N, C-alpha and C positions, 0 to 999 in steps of 0.2 A: 665857785663850787665845782664847775666842770673841770677846771684845771686840777683841783685837788683830787677829784675822782680819777682823772687821767694819771696823776702821779701814783696813786694807790694801785691802779691797774698795772702800771709799769713795774712797781715794786713787787707786786704779786707774781707777774710773769718772770721777773728776775729771780725771785726766791724759788719758783717752781723749776727754773732752769738749773739753778745751783743744786737743788735737791736731787734732780735727775742726774746731774753731773756727779754728785757725791755717790749716788746709787751705782752709777756705772764705774766710778773709781773703785768702790768696794768690790764690785762684780769682776771687773777686769784684773784687779789685783789677785783675785782668786783664780781666774782663768789664765794660768800660765802653762809652760811646757809640762810641768808635773801633772797638772789637771788633765791635759790631753792624754798623756801616757796612762795615768791612773784609770781614766774612763775606758780606754781601750782594753787594758789588762782585765779589769773587772767584768766588762761586757763579754770578753772571751771566756772568762772563768764561769760566770753565773748565767750567761745567756740572757733570756728575757726576764729571769728572776731578779736581775740587777735593777729593774725598774722600781721595785719596792724599796731597795736600799736608797735610791735617789729620792724617792718621796719622803722616806723617814728622815734622811739627812736634811731635807728642806725644812721639815717641821722643826727639827732641832736647831737649825741655823736661824730660823725666825725667832725662836725663844732667845737665843744668844744675842742677836742683833737688836731686837726690841729692847732688851735690858740695857745693853751698852749705849745705844743711840739715845734712849730716853734719859738715862742717868747723866751722861756726859752733856747731851744737848740742853737739857733743862738746867743743869748746874752751870753750864758755860765754861766748865773746866776740862782740860785735857786729862787723859788717863793717868799720866805720871803725877800730876798735881793732886788728883783724887786719891791715888795710892799713898802719896806722902802725907795727906791729911788723915787717912785711915790708920796708917802705921808709918811714923817718921822714918825715912830712909828707904822705904819700899819702892817709892817712885823711881829712885835712882837705880835700884836693882832691876826693876821692870824695863826702864829705858835702856839699860845696858843689854839685857836679853834681847829686846826688840832690835836695837841697832846692830848688834853683832849678828843675830840671826838674819836680819834684813840684808846685811852686807853679803853674807855668804850665799843666801838665796839669790841675790842680785847677780852674782857671778853666773849662776845657773840660768837666770833670765837672759843675761847678755849672750850666753852660749846658745840659748833658744833662738834669739834674734839672728845670730850668725848662721845657725842651721836652717832657719826659715828662708833667709836670702840665698843660701847655697842651693836649697831645693828649688826655689822659684827661678833664680837667674844664674846659678852656677858660680856665684861670687865666693871666693875663698873665705874661710872662717874669720880670720883676723880683720881684713878690710870690712867684712860684713858687720862684725861686732863694733868697730869704730864708727862706721856710718850710722848704725842704729843708735849708738850712744849720742852722736851729734844731733840726731833727730830729737831725742829726749831733752838734750841740753837746750836746744833752741826754744822749747816750750818754757823752760824756767828762766830764760833770758827775756821773755816777753814781759812788758810792763804790766799787763793784765794776766799775770801768771796763773791765777786761779781759773779765770775764764778760758784761757788757752788749754789748760789741763782738762777742764770739763768738756770742751768741744772735741778734743783729741780722743778722750776715752769713749765719749758717746759715739763718735763717727766710727772708730775702729771696732767698738763693741757691736754696733749694728751690722757692720760689714762681716764680722765673724759669724754672727747668727745667720745672715743671708747665705754665706758660703756653706755652712753646715746644713742649712735647709735644702740647698741645691743637692748636696750629697745624699740627703734622705730620699729625694726624688729619684736619684740615680740608682741607689742600692735597693730600693723597694723592700723595706723590712716588713715583717709580719706585725703590723700595727695593732690589730685586734688582740693578738696574743700578748703583746707587750702591755696594752692597757689592762687586760685581765690580770697579768702578773703584778701590775702596779698596785692593785688593791687586794688581790687574793694570791699572794705569792706561793709558789711551790717550794721555795727554800728561803730561809732568812739567815743572813750572815751578819751578825752584829759587829764583828771586827771590821768588816768592810764599811758598814755604816759609820762607825766611829772614825775610820780612816778618811772617809769623805768629809766628815765634819771638820777634822783637823786641817784638811786641805782647803776648805772654803771659809772657815772663820777662825783659823788658827793663827798664832803669831801676830804680825803687824796687820794682817788683813782685817781682823776684828775692828780695828780702830780707824781704818783708812777713810771711810765715809763720815764717821762721827767727827773726826778731827777737821775734815774739810768744811762741814757745816758750822763748826765753831769758828774757824778762820773767816767764814763768810758772815758771821754774826747772826745766824739763824738759831737763836737760843732762847731759853726761858719758857715758862708755862704757856705763854700766849702762842708759842709755836709747837705745842705738844702734838697736835694732830699731824702737822706737816712732818715733824721729826719721825713719828711712828710710821707714817706712810712711806717716807723715804727709806727707812730701814727694811721694810717688807719688800719694797720695789727692788732694792739691791739683791736680796736673796732670790726674788722671782727671776731676775735677769740671769743670775748664775744657774738657777735650777733649769730655766728654759734652755740655756746653752748645753748644760750637762745632758738633759733628756734628749735633745735633738742629736747631739753627738753620739749618745748611746744608740739611738734608732739607726743612725747612719752606719755605725759599726755592726750593729745587730744584723742589718741586711746582708753584711758580708759573712759573718761567722755562722749565721743560720744556714748558709749553703754548704757548710762543712769546710770552708776555706781555713787554712792555718795561717795565723799571723806570725810575722817575723819577730821573735822575742827581743831582738836588738832594737827594733823601733816599731812597736805594735801599731800605733795610730797611722804612721806613714804607710805601712804595708796594707792596712785596711783600706785606705783611700786609693792606693795603687791598684789593689785587687778590685775594688768597687767601681772605679771609673778610669782605669788606665792612667796614662800620662797626664790627662786633664785633672784627674782626681789627685794625683801626686803634686801637681802645681797648686791646686786648691789647698792642699794640706800645707804647703809652704807659706801661702798667704795667711792662713789661719794661725800657723805657728808663729810667724813674725808678728802679727797683730797681738796675739796672746802674750808673747814674750816682751815686746816693747811697751805695752800698756802695764805689764807687771813691773818693768824697770821703773816706769813713772810712779806707780803706786808704792812700790817698796822704798824708793828713794825719798819721796815726799813724806810718807808716814814715819819712816825711821828717823828722819831729821826732826819731824814735828814732836817726837818724844824728847828731844834734847833742847827744844826751843826755850821753854820756861825754866829749865834747870840751869842753863848757861847763857849769860847775857849776850856774849859774842855771837852765839848761834841765833838768838832771837833777832839781833840787829842785821845779820848777814845770812839769813836762812837760805835764800836762793843760791848763794855761792857755796854753802855747805852741801846743798842738794846736788849741785853740779860736781863738786868734789867727790861726793859719794858715788856718783855715776862713773866718774873718771877712774877712781880706785878700783871699782868693780870690773871695769873694762880692761884696765891695765893688768889685773890679776888673771883674768880670763885669757888675755892675749899672750901672756908669758907662761902661764901654768896650765891653761885649759880648764876643764871642770875638775876641781879637786874633790874627788869622790868621797874621801873620808871626811873632809870638812863638811860636805853637804849632808852626810849621814848624821854627823854630830849635831849640826845646826837643826836638822829635822827633829832630833830628839829634844833639844833645848826648846824648840818651837812648841813641842807638845806640853811643856811646863807653863808656857805663857798664858794660855787660855784659862786653865783652872785658877791660877793665881790672880790674874787680872779680873776675871769674872767674879770671883769671890770678893775682891776689893769693891767692884761696882755694886754688888748686892748689899754689902755692909754700908757703902756710901749712901744708898737709897734711903737709909733711915738715920743718917747723920745730919743734924741740924746745921753744922758748920759748912756743909757742902750743898745740901738741897734747899731751895727757897721755902719759906714758911707757907704751910697750907698744902704742899704737894704730898700726895699719898701714892706710893708705888703699889700697883696691883698685886695682891697676895698671890694670885695664880702665877704671875710672872716670876715672883720671888721663889716660890716652891719649885717651879719648873727650872729656874735658873740654878738653884742649889743641886738639883738632880744632874744638871749638865756639868756642874763643877765636879761632882763625884765621878761621873762617867769619864770625863776628860782627864781627871787626875789619875784614874786607873789606867787609861790608855798611855798617858805620859810615863807612868811607872813601868809599864810593859816595854815601852820604847827604850827607856834608860837601861832596863835589864838586858835588852838585846845589844845595846852599845857596850855594856860591861863584858858580855860574852865575846864581842868582836875583838876587844883589846886584851882579853885574858889569854 
């Protein structure tokens, strides 16, 4: 009896570790180079009022992640398989969008790694990019690939939070004013809120954690509570990082300092804490970028797994190939700006399409186990998010059309 209890306890600890790892995978996938720049730009623009935008985006992110994690986790099916069941062929379209978008964004992530090492140690961009790619590849060569990925994202995620917390103490932001603006804002910018949502649960990021728990076998109605808690934890980690980063930068811009438009977050850290702050930014940027490389590569290939047998059988090598291609393109072309802009716009289409599929799947008996009832409040809130993000995606595509006209 004691042995059985010990086994159950070990399994419980293992499941908790995987769920926390999945939450960090989702969070660190969102916290990339774009996340840092976005936060700095909006803090500079809205000052303390940006706090409300962060809070609102966190609430929206929770709605999206709860819907996605519950539906995929309880059904035990990945997003592309759910989409194909809801509408035959849609899963292939979704997988194509995620894989292409993930590849292009991974080029930017590799670039972020290179820039982070350059800031930290003065390493030239191309060697820095190759070194960072090798770090990510080593994870996927590990026999316990899932556990290695969990430990890596957790360690670097916590390091990033610690580094940003250090900067908050250095820049001494007006915290009382920020807290007030969090709940009673002097200005509300809905486009900023929707942009934040796209950056934290858009594209492949939406599915990073959910696909991880499916791979780990944490599925079914018996794991409903764990799945729900894991989804909220992922959003909480991202929100904590965003809010601390906002406070650190607010401490700089509140003094009237002007950020360098070429690299707003780096200049904020440099102004706030001199060369030490600049090196801290390099650490944060590298951690953010390399964990995003891991998340983008793992999740993009997970969308191809069940659609193509060869990918299922050799998934780790496909992931490694994905990283190598991203690194090769960056090393030969640099950051292809136009491609990144187009990928960003396509990324905006993924969330409304995929979330709509998830919500339809919640009431499909072919997908969900008998007896499961999806909360009506989540369904209604989910459809509102579909409408909001579809509008944002349309606006983004309109901008692209103007760019090429």
